[in-house]
PLY file of the C-alpha trace (Angstrom):
ply
format ascii 1.0
element vertex 164
property float x
property float y
property float z
element edge 163
property int vertex1
property int vertex2
end_header
-0.05 0.08 -0.05
1.48 3.23 -0.96
0.01 5.28 1.84
2.06 3.23 4.08
5.46 4.46 2.79
6.49 7.49 4.72
8.43 9.89 3.01
12.43 9.93 3.90
13.17 12.11 7.01
14.21 15.64 6.46
18.05 15.91 6.92
17.75 19.18 9.12
14.88 17.50 11.27
16.89 14.08 11.60
20.10 15.82 12.53
18.75 18.87 14.26
21.03 17.81 17.54
24.22 17.97 15.13
23.75 21.45 13.93
24.80 24.53 15.81
22.31 27.37 14.48
22.89 30.98 14.74
26.39 31.73 14.01
27.39 35.72 13.19
28.05 34.26 10.16
24.89 32.85 9.20
26.69 29.37 8.82
24.96 26.23 10.39
27.60 24.30 11.87
27.77 20.60 11.70
29.02 19.48 15.30
29.10 15.73 14.77
31.50 13.81 13.05
34.10 15.42 10.61
36.80 14.79 8.55
40.67 15.61 8.82
40.25 18.48 6.36
37.54 19.63 8.64
34.43 18.70 6.34
31.20 16.96 8.19
30.39 13.68 7.52
27.01 11.86 8.23
25.96 8.19 7.55
23.50 8.56 4.68
21.87 5.67 2.49
24.21 3.26 3.55
27.63 5.17 2.81
29.36 8.10 4.80
28.91 11.13 2.82
29.83 14.62 3.45
27.03 16.65 5.59
26.94 19.97 3.35
26.46 17.49 0.32
23.38 16.01 2.24
22.31 19.14 3.06
21.85 20.74 -0.35
20.49 17.38 -1.54
17.81 17.43 1.12
16.86 21.19 -0.23
17.49 20.51 -4.51
16.51 16.87 -4.28
18.62 13.35 -4.10
20.94 13.39 -7.17
20.68 17.16 -7.59
24.34 17.44 -7.32
25.45 13.90 -9.00
28.40 14.41 -11.12
29.41 17.99 -9.37
30.67 19.00 -6.06
29.08 21.05 -3.47
30.66 24.31 -2.73
30.47 26.55 0.19
30.18 30.20 -0.65
31.20 30.90 3.09
34.60 29.19 3.28
33.26 27.28 6.06
33.54 23.22 5.63
31.67 22.34 8.87
28.81 24.59 6.93
25.29 23.04 6.02
23.30 26.01 5.58
21.60 25.40 2.18
21.92 29.35 1.60
25.72 28.71 1.69
26.13 25.93 -0.89
26.14 25.67 -4.31
26.99 22.97 -6.75
29.71 23.46 -9.74
32.56 21.58 -11.09
35.86 20.45 -9.26
37.68 23.39 -11.42
35.05 25.70 -10.21
35.97 24.94 -6.73
39.58 24.87 -7.43
38.95 28.60 -8.85
37.21 29.82 -5.80
39.84 28.37 -3.42
42.70 30.30 -5.28
40.50 33.37 -5.92
40.08 33.55 -2.12
43.31 32.68 -1.07
42.88 29.63 0.68
45.42 27.33 -1.23
48.29 27.23 0.87
51.17 25.25 -1.30
53.61 23.25 1.11
57.06 22.80 -0.23
60.01 20.98 0.79
60.35 20.18 4.72
56.98 21.93 5.32
55.27 19.09 3.48
53.91 16.85 6.03
54.78 13.67 3.25
58.49 14.95 2.86
61.02 12.28 3.31
64.10 14.31 2.46
65.45 17.93 3.96
67.05 20.65 2.30
70.62 19.18 3.45
69.50 15.93 2.13
68.75 17.66 -1.47
71.83 19.45 -1.35
74.09 16.53 -0.94
72.24 14.87 -3.86
72.63 17.31 -6.14
76.35 17.87 -5.06
77.27 13.87 -5.63
74.75 12.98 -8.20
76.72 11.48 -10.99
74.80 10.10 -14.21
75.11 6.58 -14.88
77.38 5.65 -12.04
76.39 2.97 -9.54
77.72 4.40 -6.37
76.25 8.15 -7.37
73.48 7.93 -9.76
69.45 7.83 -9.15
69.14 4.27 -8.15
72.14 4.26 -5.35
71.31 7.67 -4.19
67.53 6.43 -4.18
68.49 3.47 -1.87
70.64 5.76 0.25
68.17 8.35 0.90
65.23 6.23 1.30
62.92 7.19 -2.01
62.16 5.98 -5.36
64.92 6.59 -7.97
62.84 8.75 -10.12
62.71 11.54 -7.32
66.80 11.87 -7.33
66.04 12.55 -11.09
63.32 14.99 -10.60
65.46 16.89 -7.51
68.29 16.92 -10.41
66.24 18.32 -13.07
64.83 20.81 -10.52
61.21 19.17 -11.54
60.79 18.94 -7.23
63.09 20.96 -4.56
63.36 23.89 -7.02
63.71 26.32 -3.94
66.72 24.82 -2.75
69.99 26.23 -3.94
0 1
1 2
2 3
3 4
4 5
5 6
6 7
7 8
8 9
9 10
10 11
11 12
12 13
13 14
14 15
15 16
16 17
17 18
18 19
19 20
20 21
21 22
22 23
23 24
24 25
25 26
26 27
27 28
28 29
29 30
30 31
31 32
32 33
33 34
34 35
35 36
36 37
37 38
38 39
39 40
40 41
41 42
42 43
43 44
44 45
45 46
46 47
47 48
48 49
49 50
50 51
51 52
52 53
53 54
54 55
55 56
56 57
57 58
58 59
59 60
60 61
61 62
62 63
63 64
64 65
65 66
66 67
67 68
68 69
69 70
70 71
71 72
72 73
73 74
74 75
75 76
76 77
77 78
78 79
79 80
80 81
81 82
82 83
83 84
84 85
85 86
86 87
87 88
88 89
89 90
90 91
91 92
92 93
93 94
94 95
95 96
96 97
97 98
98 99
99 100
100 101
101 102
102 103
103 104
104 105
105 106
106 107
107 108
108 109
109 110
110 111
111 112
112 113
113 114
114 115
115 116
116 117
117 118
118 119
119 120
120 121
121 122
122 123
123 124
124 125
125 126
126 127
127 128
128 129
129 130
130 131
131 132
132 133
133 134
134 135
135 136
136 137
137 138
138 139
139 140
140 141
141 142
142 143
143 144
144 145
145 146
146 147
147 148
148 149
149 150
150 151
151 152
152 153
153 154
154 155
155 156
156 157
157 158
158 159
159 160
160 161
161 162
162 163
């Protein structure tokens, strides 16, 4: 019987206890789980999804953002206020980030994944000898604990360009 089927609960009613309303910015802040990058997370339709995406689709229909990203006009990753959300392409999102000065490029040792130091890079450039068994890409890669292609990229200044 079709009359026995209840509509899906409204995102904001279902998760009211997880949303902090009334911020001066007008943001509705998600207070439950979040990613390491600060975006709210919610379990929905059997998956863990972004809370702001669920909020957008609550207002515009499930699937309304398929193939697109839900962007924050307010630059607040925890915000789920539908008035602060819009859809766009990944390229639109990158452009927003760059225009608003939110992109921070971490070079060299400032990058959390860096295995080398600036001193290591200077040693690599000073000791590298093309096609040498002891001072070539493979040997230096083994010695510094990185893939040999990293050594080649350092020597050709494709990476660690800022190091003299």
